[in-house]
C-alpha positions, 0 to 999 in steps of 0.5 A, a space after each residue: 424579791 432580791 436577785 443576785 448576779 454572778 458575782 453575788 452582788 444583789 441588784 439592789 446593792 448594785 443600784 445603791 452602790 457600784 459593783 465595787 461597793 462605792 456609793 453611787 447616790 451622790 447627787 442622784 436624789 433631791 433633798 425632798 426625794 431623800 426625805 420621802 425615801 427615809 419615810 418610805 423605809 420607815 413604813 409610812 404610806 403615801 397619805 402618811 408621807 403627804 401629811 408629814 411633809 405637807 404635800 398631797 398623796 399624789 405628789 408623795 407617790 410621784 416622788 417615790 416613782 422618781 426615786 424608783 427610777 433613779 435608783 433602778 429599783 421596783 418596790 418599797 423593799 428595795 427602797 428600804 434596803 437602799 435607805 438602810 445601806 445609805 445610812 438614812 435609817 437605822 434598823 
């Protein structure tokens, strides 16, 4: 679910971008986390991400947990929205 604050900014947008629209992601995600975020946004499962990156499914899940924490999001939909807004994938 996407929630809006009183100014009409979604909570996902606030996590990816400041309330003024400025990107807040610089230096927040490691290169590996950025790779995982991109693959999650493309719809890959933990197992598929693990195979693609040569890591275990548990490690893929741990990366995604860290991403959720850093971006202050709670699900794959929020991760996908951030990835699109940050230009990591095209829709």
